[in-house]
All heavy atoms as an XYZ file, in Angstrom:
635
protein
N       0.964     -5.832     -9.341
C       1.579     -6.100     -8.026
C       3.088     -5.853     -8.094
O       3.632     -5.375     -7.169
C       1.132     -7.408     -7.645
C       0.688     -7.708     -6.228
S      -0.178     -6.358     -5.474
C       0.751     -6.259     -4.016
N       3.689     -6.428     -9.225
C       5.139     -6.325     -9.319
C       5.564     -4.918     -9.340
O       6.488     -4.512     -8.581
C       5.585     -6.958    -10.516
O       5.215     -8.401    -10.471
C       7.077     -6.819    -10.743
N       4.874     -3.993    -10.138
C       5.227     -2.599    -10.172
C       5.116     -1.947     -8.857
O       5.983     -1.147     -8.411
C       4.430     -1.870    -11.297
N       4.075     -2.206     -8.227
C       3.791     -1.554     -6.904
C       4.800     -2.024     -5.868
O       5.367     -1.386     -5.088
C       2.385     -1.854     -6.373
C       1.854     -1.209     -5.093
C       2.017      0.323     -5.207
C       0.500     -1.573     -4.761
N       5.024     -3.375     -5.846
C       6.014     -3.974     -4.888
C       7.393     -3.384     -5.105
O       8.138     -3.009     -4.133
C       6.123     -5.455     -4.997
O       4.848     -6.013     -4.470
N       7.894     -3.265     -6.387
C       9.088     -2.659     -6.604
C       9.245     -1.247     -6.169
O      10.320     -0.897     -5.641
C       9.465     -2.760     -8.142
C       9.759     -4.171     -8.598
O      10.167     -5.039     -7.842
N       9.614     -4.342     -9.903
N       8.234     -0.456     -6.394
C       8.225      0.907     -5.932
C       8.291      1.008     -4.449
O       8.978      1.742     -3.861
C       7.066      1.712     -6.531
C       7.131      1.921     -7.983
C       5.933      2.651     -8.576
N       6.145      2.947     -9.972
C       6.855      3.942    -10.428
N       7.411      4.775     -9.576
N       7.033      4.040    -11.693
N       7.402      0.196     -3.806
C       7.282      0.300     -2.373
C       8.527     -0.256     -1.626
O       9.099      0.491     -0.736
C       6.076     -0.485     -1.937
C       5.885     -0.414     -0.451
N       5.266      0.568      0.223
C       6.086     -1.344      0.548
C       5.129      0.367      1.515
N       5.687     -0.825      1.786
N       9.044     -1.419     -1.987
C      10.176     -1.979     -1.279
C      11.535     -1.636     -1.783
O      12.461     -1.525     -1.008
C      10.014     -3.532     -1.271
C       8.762     -4.002     -0.536
C       7.738     -4.576     -1.197
C       8.771     -3.969      0.874
C       6.602     -4.948     -0.455
C       7.704     -4.309      1.629
C       6.590     -4.914      0.906
N      11.618     -1.320     -3.078
C      13.000     -0.942     -3.567
C      13.150      0.569     -3.704
O      14.401      0.942     -3.756
C      13.179     -1.628     -4.906
C      13.119     -3.106     -4.853
C      13.392     -3.796     -6.217
O      13.631     -3.132     -7.177
N      13.067     -5.115     -6.254
N      12.132      1.329     -3.697
C      12.293      2.779     -3.820
C      11.721      3.533     -2.593
O      11.457      4.687     -2.651
C      11.673      3.310     -5.208
C      12.287      2.614     -6.395
C      11.562      3.026     -7.587
O      10.964      4.109     -7.783
N      11.468      2.188     -8.616
N      11.441      2.807     -1.557
C      10.811      3.512     -0.363
C      11.735      4.576      0.283
O      11.268      5.549      0.704
N      13.003      4.421      0.152
C      13.942      5.417      0.730
C      13.884      6.717     -0.170
O      14.286      7.750      0.344
C      15.391      4.921      0.797
O      15.831      4.649     -0.467
N      13.348      6.587     -1.343
C      13.136      7.863     -2.201
C      11.698      8.390     -2.068
O      11.360      9.290     -2.850
C      13.406      7.482     -3.627
C      14.938      7.265     -3.968
C      15.175      5.840     -4.067
O      14.396      5.039     -4.553
N      16.443      5.423     -3.709
N      10.985      7.934     -1.080
C       9.695      8.401     -0.882
C       8.487      7.604     -1.398
O       7.308      8.007     -1.290
N       8.876      6.634     -2.169
C       7.702      5.693     -2.701
C       7.089      4.876     -1.595
O       7.822      4.417     -0.704
C       8.279      4.747     -3.820
C       8.866      5.482     -4.964
C       7.805      5.921     -6.002
O       6.637      5.554     -5.910
O       8.144      6.709     -6.869
N       5.750      4.757     -1.630
C       5.112      3.937     -0.676
C       3.821      3.496     -1.212
O       3.126      4.334     -1.830
C       4.859      4.824      0.646
O       3.964      4.098      1.495
N       3.442      2.300     -0.996
C       2.054      1.795     -1.398
C       0.963      2.547     -0.819
O      -0.109      2.400     -1.352
C       2.097      0.249     -1.180
N       1.238      3.313      0.230
C       0.191      3.960      0.874
C      -0.045      5.393      0.239
O      -0.889      6.196      0.596
C       0.371      4.160      2.373
O       1.578      4.952      2.625
N       0.720      5.751     -0.618
C       0.760      7.071     -1.268
C       0.218      7.110     -2.702
O       0.572      6.260     -3.545
C       2.204      7.656     -1.414
C       2.848      7.999     -0.049
C       4.064      8.677     -0.251
C       4.708      9.083      1.074
N       6.101      9.770      0.819
N      -0.813      7.983     -2.900
C      -1.538      8.008     -4.171
C      -0.529      8.134     -5.391
O      -0.644      7.389     -6.382
C      -2.471      9.110     -4.213
C      -3.320      9.210     -5.390
C      -4.241     10.458     -5.307
N      -5.235     10.445     -6.348
C      -6.493     10.045     -6.189
N      -6.874      9.716     -4.969
N      -7.312     10.062     -7.111
N       0.482      8.988     -5.383
C       1.305      8.968     -6.608
C       2.112      7.736     -6.842
O       2.242      7.391     -8.015
C       2.375     10.074     -6.260
C       1.670     10.954     -5.215
C       0.782     10.022     -4.415
N       2.385      6.966     -5.814
C       3.055      5.679     -5.991
C       2.022      4.665     -6.685
O       2.357      3.932     -7.614
C       3.564      5.043     -4.738
O       4.527      5.945     -4.150
C       4.220      3.672     -4.893
N       0.854      4.737     -6.259
C      -0.201      3.830     -6.738
C      -0.427      4.181     -8.219
O      -0.578      3.274     -9.116
C      -1.526      3.940     -5.977
C      -1.488      3.371     -4.526
C      -2.850      3.835     -3.924
C      -1.455      1.931     -4.564
N      -0.583      5.498     -8.614
C      -0.878      5.877     -9.960
C       0.418      5.513    -10.839
O       0.121      5.052    -11.954
C      -1.117      7.346     -9.963
C      -2.499      7.800     -9.310
C      -2.628      9.241     -9.299
C      -3.630      7.165    -10.011
N       1.551      5.762    -10.414
C       2.732      5.446    -11.282
C       2.797      3.929    -11.412
O       3.145      3.470    -12.644
C       4.006      5.920    -10.501
N       2.573      3.094    -10.381
C       2.605      1.688    -10.572
C       1.489      1.217    -11.593
O       1.689      0.281    -12.376
C       2.488      0.964     -9.193
N       0.356      1.846    -11.399
C      -0.780      1.383    -12.327
C      -0.492      1.790    -13.783
O      -0.713      0.819    -14.642
C      -2.060      2.188    -11.953
N       0.128      2.938    -13.968
C       0.483      3.275    -15.330
C       1.620      2.288    -15.927
O       1.503      1.906    -17.054
C       1.044      4.716    -15.425
C      -0.118      5.753    -15.442
C       0.475      7.090    -15.792
O       1.201      7.720    -14.926
N       0.083      7.612    -16.865
N       2.566      1.973    -15.029
C       3.632      1.032    -15.471
C       3.073     -0.356    -15.783
O       3.502     -1.004    -16.690
C       4.638      0.864    -14.296
C       5.801      0.054    -14.623
C       6.716      0.033    -13.504
O       6.888      0.931    -12.630
O       7.484     -1.060    -13.338
N       1.874     -0.684    -15.171
C       1.262     -1.973    -15.430
C       0.276     -1.897    -16.660
O      -0.295     -2.827    -17.078
C       0.506     -2.403    -14.285
N       0.175     -0.692    -17.278
C      -0.619     -0.538    -18.364
C      -2.059     -0.084    -18.117
O      -2.850     -0.077    -19.084
N      -2.311      0.357    -16.957
C      -3.722      0.755    -16.628
C      -3.789      2.358    -16.889
O      -2.852      3.063    -16.792
C      -3.994      0.593    -15.142
C      -3.964     -0.984    -14.650
C      -4.050     -1.116    -13.133
C      -5.010     -1.686    -15.414
N      -4.991      2.684    -17.165
C      -5.248      4.070    -17.477
C      -5.343      4.921    -16.222
O      -6.029      4.608    -15.252
C      -6.637      4.234    -18.174
C      -6.995      5.705    -18.470
O      -6.371      6.302    -19.313
O      -7.919      6.203    -17.767
N      -4.447      5.963    -16.208
C      -4.258      6.726    -14.882
C      -5.644      7.392    -14.484
O      -5.830      7.445    -13.232
C      -3.184      7.762    -15.013
N      -6.411      7.926    -15.397
C      -7.629      8.589    -15.082
C      -8.675      7.564    -14.422
O      -9.297      7.880    -13.481
C      -8.273      9.243    -16.291
C      -7.420     10.373    -16.690
O      -6.773     11.068    -15.888
O      -7.586     10.797    -17.932
N      -8.633      6.380    -14.982
C      -9.519      5.319    -14.473
C      -9.112      4.915    -13.011
O     -10.013      4.751    -12.111
C      -9.604      4.098    -15.368
O      -9.979      4.530    -16.700
C     -10.542      3.008    -14.849
N      -7.841      4.753    -12.914
C      -7.246      4.382    -11.512
C      -7.648      5.517    -10.533
O      -8.001      5.202     -9.416
C      -5.829      4.059    -11.576
C      -5.269      3.750    -10.234
C      -5.564      2.872    -12.506
N      -7.358      6.726    -10.921
C      -7.670      7.802    -10.017
C      -9.062      8.008     -9.722
O      -9.452      8.134     -8.420
C      -7.202      9.133    -10.751
O      -7.355     10.214     -9.817
N      -9.987      7.670    -10.588
C     -11.474      7.670    -10.314
C     -11.734      6.544     -9.308
O     -12.573      6.749     -8.357
C     -12.252      7.531    -11.590
N     -11.167      5.469     -9.472
C     -11.401      4.250     -8.561
C     -10.904      4.708     -7.119
O     -11.645      4.429     -6.205
C     -10.652      2.996     -9.078
C     -10.727      1.909     -8.058
C     -11.848      1.124     -8.008
C      -9.637      1.662     -7.286
C     -11.972      0.158     -7.082
C      -9.687      0.607     -6.319
C     -10.859     -0.217     -6.232
N      -9.735      5.302     -7.091
C      -9.219      5.618     -5.778
C     -10.144      6.729     -5.040
O     -10.187      6.725     -3.865
C      -7.785      6.197     -5.850
C      -6.768      5.183     -6.365
C      -5.397      5.814     -6.513
C      -6.621      4.084     -5.264
N     -10.784      7.424     -5.832
C     -11.681      8.455     -5.331
C     -13.039      7.925     -4.891
O     -13.798      8.558     -4.175
C     -11.940      9.613     -6.237
C     -10.758     10.568     -6.422
O      -9.859     10.607     -5.500
O     -10.588     11.071     -7.578
N     -13.302      6.747     -5.322
C     -14.637      6.119     -4.996
C     -14.646      5.268     -3.708
O     -13.596      5.064     -3.186
C     -15.024      5.251     -6.195
O     -14.314      3.918     -6.183
N     -15.784      4.776     -3.440
C     -15.891      3.789     -2.323
C     -16.020      2.368     -2.857
O     -16.398      1.525     -2.053
C     -17.127      4.164     -1.402
C     -16.903      5.390     -0.616
O     -15.760      5.568     -0.304
O     -17.830      5.970     -0.255
N     -15.800      2.155     -4.086
C     -15.852      0.829     -4.701
C     -14.943     -0.075     -3.847
O     -13.829      0.235     -3.661
C     -15.524      0.921     -6.233
C     -15.786     -0.378     -6.878
C     -15.573     -0.303     -8.419
O     -15.439      0.834     -8.949
O     -15.463     -1.357     -9.004
N     -15.471     -1.294     -3.685
C     -14.709     -2.349     -2.928
C     -14.474     -1.983     -1.389
O     -13.834     -2.756     -0.688
C     -13.372     -2.696     -3.611
C     -13.565     -3.298     -4.988
C     -12.184     -3.594     -5.600
C     -14.476     -4.445     -5.099
N     -14.924     -0.857     -0.892
C     -14.817     -0.503      0.444
C     -15.175     -1.661      1.477
O     -14.464     -2.032      2.257
C     -15.455      0.836      0.736
C     -15.410      1.289      2.186
N     -16.339      0.802      3.071
C     -14.616      2.029      2.875
C     -16.061      1.314      4.317
N     -15.038      2.144      4.140
N     -16.483     -2.055      1.233
C     -16.971     -3.023      2.109
C     -16.302     -4.353      1.998
O     -15.996     -5.018      2.957
C     -18.531     -3.241      1.873
C     -19.308     -1.984      2.177
O     -18.849     -1.156      2.966
O     -20.482     -1.897      1.626
N     -15.871     -4.713      0.819
C     -15.140     -5.928      0.641
C     -13.852     -5.941      1.288
O     -13.401     -7.017      1.952
C     -14.985     -6.213     -0.897
C     -14.284     -7.548     -1.179
C     -14.216     -7.820     -2.697
O     -15.149     -7.317     -3.420
O     -13.296     -8.444     -3.128
N     -13.124     -4.763      1.253
C     -11.735     -4.743      1.930
C     -11.999     -4.900      3.425
O     -11.301     -5.730      4.045
C     -11.127     -3.408      1.582
C      -9.870     -3.189      2.474
C     -10.734     -3.461      0.024
N     -12.904     -4.144      3.967
C     -13.099     -4.234      5.516
C     -13.564     -5.544      5.904
O     -13.283     -6.086      7.000
C     -13.927     -3.086      5.995
C     -13.200     -1.756      5.958
C     -13.361     -0.735      5.134
C     -12.123     -1.512      6.902
N     -12.487      0.292      5.404
C     -11.664     -0.178      6.521
C     -11.522     -2.153      7.905
C     -10.558      0.397      7.136
C     -10.442     -1.599      8.514
C      -9.925     -0.274      8.142
N     -14.469     -6.245      5.002
C     -14.934     -7.550      5.375
C     -13.738     -8.571      5.436
O     -13.612     -9.368      6.215
C     -16.005     -8.010      4.328
C     -16.584     -9.303      4.564
C     -17.802     -9.677      3.679
N     -17.715     -9.161      2.341
C     -18.389     -8.046      1.977
N     -19.139     -7.420      2.788
N     -18.334     -7.594      0.742
N     -12.814     -8.402      4.443
C     -11.636     -9.251      4.440
C     -10.796     -9.161      5.670
O     -10.205    -10.111      6.177
C     -10.800     -9.050      3.180
O     -10.040     -7.855      3.278
N     -10.642     -7.917      6.282
C      -9.998     -7.675      7.521
C     -10.704     -8.476      8.597
O     -10.043     -9.024      9.525
C      -9.816     -6.244      7.792
C      -8.699     -5.588      7.183
C      -8.935     -4.683      6.094
C      -7.291     -5.745      7.549
C      -7.831     -4.178      5.428
C      -6.293     -5.224      7.015
C      -6.615     -4.325      5.848
O      -5.513     -3.721      5.192
N     -12.001     -8.500      8.636
C     -12.801     -9.225      9.598
C     -12.544    -10.698      9.485
O     -12.748    -11.412     10.517
N     -12.337    -11.180      8.311
C     -12.109    -12.637      8.209
C     -10.659    -13.092      8.580
O     -10.498    -14.255      8.775
C     -12.338    -13.031      6.730
C     -13.730    -12.733      6.281
C     -14.001    -12.930      4.740
O     -12.994    -13.146      4.131
O     -15.126    -12.763      4.381
N      -9.762    -12.194      8.776
C      -8.381    -12.524      9.058
C      -8.267    -13.422     10.313
O      -7.571    -14.498     10.190
C      -7.553    -11.278      9.212
C      -7.326    -10.604      7.883
S      -6.507     -8.963      7.933
C      -5.017     -9.247      8.909
N      -8.819    -13.100     11.411
C      -8.697    -13.999     12.623
C      -9.174    -15.389     12.306
O      -8.590    -16.403     12.789
C      -9.518    -13.310     13.726
C      -9.558    -11.880     13.292
C      -9.620    -11.913     11.734
N     -10.219    -15.494     11.610
C     -10.716    -16.910     11.264
C      -9.823    -17.643     10.367
O      -9.835    -18.901     10.326
C     -12.043    -16.808     10.662
C     -13.217    -16.315     11.544
C     -14.566    -16.483     10.938
N     -14.807    -15.530      9.848
C     -15.146    -14.300      9.922
N     -15.412    -13.872     11.167
N     -15.379    -13.529      8.923
N      -8.927    -16.962      9.729
C      -7.917    -17.555      8.867
C      -6.572    -17.813      9.562
O      -5.590    -18.098      8.917
C      -7.709    -16.779      7.531
C      -8.928    -16.831      6.769
C      -8.801    -16.001      5.470
C     -10.101    -16.019      4.517
N      -9.850    -15.215      3.446
N      -6.512    -17.407     10.850
C      -5.419    -17.645     11.607
C      -4.414    -16.448     11.499
O      -3.273    -16.507     12.017
N      -4.817    -15.259     10.958
C      -4.002    -14.098     10.857
C      -4.387    -13.179     12.029
O      -5.585    -12.763     12.090
C      -4.168    -13.429      9.524
C      -3.914    -14.338      8.422
C      -3.376    -12.148      9.418
C      -4.262    -13.887      7.025
N      -3.420    -12.767     12.805
C      -3.761    -11.985     13.980
C      -2.940    -10.722     14.041
O      -2.990     -9.930     15.046
C      -3.717    -12.728     15.309
C      -2.394    -13.325     15.524
O      -1.353    -12.883     14.928
N      -2.247    -14.268     16.425
N      -2.188    -10.434     13.025
C      -1.407     -9.252     12.972
C      -0.824     -8.934     11.561
O      -0.806     -9.907     10.777
C      -0.066     -9.444     13.889
N      -0.564     -7.756     11.245
C       0.048     -7.395     10.008
C       1.444     -6.776     10.286
O       1.464     -5.858     11.091
C      -0.798     -6.361      9.244
C      -2.171     -6.931      8.899
C      -0.046     -5.904      7.885
C      -3.123     -6.019      8.333
N       2.437     -7.462      9.821
C       3.870     -7.042     10.198
C       4.231     -5.608      9.571
O       3.618     -5.283      8.535
C       4.774     -7.988      9.607
C       3.963     -8.645      8.552
C       2.476     -8.521      8.937
N       4.934     -4.920     10.277
C       5.499     -3.625      9.918
C       6.995     -3.687      9.925
O       7.532     -3.914     10.994
C       4.962     -2.357     10.661
C       5.636     -1.032     10.449
C       5.276     -0.593      9.010
C       5.239     -0.084     11.469
N       7.601     -3.551      8.770
C       9.111     -3.435      8.775
C       9.618     -2.100      8.531
O       9.080     -1.419      7.587
C       9.612     -4.421      7.666
C       9.132     -5.877      7.836
C       8.103     -6.353      7.243
C       9.848     -6.733      8.663
C       7.668     -7.613      7.351
C       9.432     -8.047      8.868
C       8.348     -8.520      8.191
N      10.499     -1.617      9.331
C      11.050     -0.239      9.101
C      12.511     -0.405      8.692
O      13.311     -0.992      9.399
C      10.996      0.512     10.467
S       9.322      0.769     11.006
N      12.789      0.102      7.599
C      14.090      0.054      6.946
C      14.553      1.526      6.600
O      14.682      1.872      5.421
C      14.240     -0.811      5.800
C      13.839     -2.308      6.084
C      12.659     -2.744      5.671
C      14.797     -3.094      6.713
C      12.303     -4.066      5.851
C      14.383     -4.476      6.939
C      13.232     -4.974      6.512
N      14.719      2.326      7.620
C      15.184      3.725      7.331
C      14.332      4.502      6.400
O      14.818      5.030      5.402
C      16.635      3.760      6.977
O      17.112      5.013      6.902
N      13.017      4.376      6.571
C      12.082      5.107      5.706
C      11.652      6.321      6.471
O      11.126      6.208      7.715
C      10.891      4.225      5.403
C       9.868      4.953      4.569
C      11.260      2.997      4.641
N      11.893      7.560      5.970
C      11.617      8.727      6.758
C      10.076      8.835      7.375
O      10.048      9.281      8.417
C      11.810      9.868      5.670
C      12.745      9.397      4.710
C      12.390      7.817      4.601
N       9.146      8.373      6.622
C       7.825      8.454      7.028
C       7.544      7.704      8.305
O       6.605      7.965      9.083
C       6.790      7.989      6.030
C       6.625      8.914      4.778
C       7.855      8.728      3.861
O       8.570      7.772      3.891
O       7.882      9.515      2.877
N       8.369      6.677      8.547
C       8.166      5.684      9.726
C       9.368      5.622     10.548
O       9.535      4.738     11.292
C       7.706      4.356      9.231
C       6.288      4.295      8.654
C       8.636      3.712      8.336
N      10.210      6.653     10.426
C      11.432      6.677     11.193
C      11.291      6.390     12.697
O      12.048      5.702     13.300
C      12.137      8.053     10.902
C      13.418      8.274     11.844
C      14.041      9.628     11.609
N      13.068     10.719     11.373
C      12.958     11.389     10.367
N      13.737     11.308      9.328
N      11.954     12.413     10.190
N      10.264      7.005     13.271
C      10.144      6.924     14.723
C       9.649      5.466     15.190
O       9.706      5.141     16.412
C       9.114      7.915     15.230
C       9.524      9.326     14.981
O      10.836      9.554     14.919
O       8.794     10.184     14.901
N       9.146      4.669     14.274
C       8.605      3.388     14.713
C       9.763      2.515     15.310
O       9.410      1.585     16.111
C       7.865      2.647     13.646
S       8.772      1.978     12.391
N      10.876      2.707     14.828
C      12.024      1.733     15.216
C      12.802      2.212     16.528
O      13.624      1.541     17.043
C      12.894      1.564     14.120
N      12.457      3.451     16.911
C      13.092      3.994     18.099
C      12.675      3.364     19.397
O      11.499      3.125     19.593
C      12.942      5.474     18.121
C      13.662      6.125     16.986
C      13.714      7.562     17.029
O      13.482      8.217     18.220
O      13.966      8.293     16.071
N      13.597      3.016     20.305
C      13.162      2.409     21.491
C      12.240      3.298     22.425
O      12.348      4.511     22.312
C      14.483      2.116     22.327
C      15.579      2.603     21.375
C      14.924      3.229     20.226
N      11.304      2.729     23.050
C      10.422      3.397     24.078
C      10.919      3.445     25.399
O      11.765      2.737     25.821
C       9.016      2.817     23.970
O       9.107      1.453     24.311
C       8.430      2.963     22.615
């Protein structure tokens, strides 16, 4: 989690993002995980149902939104512009 957070939040302006496969793979390698195993996991549907089930449980836990912070990241540049 530390490797991924560092890449996503500290290197986002260089194109790193937790939503990008290369970032996930680099963070996994940094954490000592095997890149081929991580890549195979990302290509699979393993944990798919568990992830979506967890989103469904969010309102029952008092969570009704996921924040989005834009700090001059090219991929989300338009989200901060006034409508």
